[in-house]
N, C-alpha and C positions, 0 to 999 in steps of 0.2 A: 699494141692497142693504145690508141690515144683516148684521153678522157678529160672532161671538164666537170667541175663540181659547183653547184650553186646551193645556197643555204637560206633557210627561212625558219619560222616556228609557228606553232599553233597550240591552242589551249582547248581542252575538252573536259567534260564530266562524263563518267560512265561507271558501271559496276560489272562484276563478273559473277558467273555461275560456276560453282564447283568448290569443294573443300580445299583444293590445292591453293586457292587464292586467299585463304584466310580472311583478314580484315578488309581486303580489297573487294570482297563480295558486296560491301556496302557502297553506296554512291560516294565517289571521290573525284577529285580533279587531277588532271595531268597536263603538264606543259612539255611539249616535245620540240627539240631542235632537230630540224630535218635537213639532211644532205641528200641531194639528188645528183647522181653521177651519170653522165651521158657518154657512151663509148662508141668508137668506130675504129676500124682497122686502118683506114687511110683518111687523110684530111680531105675536105671537100675542095671545090674549085677556088674558094676564097682562102684556103689554107687554115680552116678552123674545123673543130668538131661539130659545133652548133653555135648559133648566135647566143651568147651569154645573156644578153638583155632579154631576148625572147624566152630563154629557158628560165630565167629568174621570174619573169612576169607570169609564165604559165604555172610554175610551182606555186607562186603566190595565189593564183586563182584557184588551183586545186585545194590548197590548204584553207583558203577562204570559205570553201564549201563545208569545211569541218569545224572551223574556228568558233569558239564560244557555243558549241552545241552540246547538248546532252545526248551522247551517242545511243543511249538506251531508248530514246524516242525516235531514232532515225529508221524508217521502214527498210532501207537498204541493208541494215545491219541486224534485222530481226533474226533471232535464233543463233547469233554468233557472239562469242566473247570477243570484244574489240581490244584484244591484246596488242602489245606493241608490234609483234610479228605480223598479226593480221592487218593492222593499219599500214605497215610498211608496204604490204602487197597492194592494198587499196590505192595508196598514193602512186605507186609504180604503174599500176594498171591504168589509172586515170591519166597519168602523164603519157603513157603509150597511146591511149586513145587520142590525145591531143596531137601527138606526133603524126599519127595516121590521118588525122583530119587536116593536117597542114598548118596547124597553129604555131609551130616552131620554124616555119619556113620550108621551102622545097628542099634545101640542103639537108634538113633533118631526116628526110626519107632514107638517107644512107646510113643512119645510125644502126649499130649492131645490137645495142642493148642499153638498158637503164638499170641502175642500182639505186635503191633508196634505203637510207639508214635513219632511224628515229632514235635519237638520244633521249632517254627518259631521265638521265642524271649525268653527272660528270664521270660516273663509274659503270653505267649500264646502257646498252643500246641493242637494237635488233635491226636486221637488214633483210631485204628481199631483192634478188636480182632476176631480171627477165630479158629474154631475147626480143628483138623487134622484127 
């Protein structure tokens, strides 16, 4: 399997419901470094997995929809704890929607999957992988 990875970051405010979250039940901020991995079994006709420039731009646009937001106020997240794991899936699914819409170019339609890792610090991260 071939893969390329692009990286960006975003900052949010949010809170969690549930005793398991301890002090994170209160409103707090988080800054995530995000790695998006695009995978395919065979390279496309241009000899690439996907256009890195388009992948970088689309990741930036997806993260821009979340950046500097209080996720507690976002209707799309009502009733959900916006955990790192949950947000990794949100980013992966939104990137997949863009692949299907052609925003990463026609060659991207041959991608096999996307993986997204959100690094919440230098020692902790969460990931989500999905097929396309």
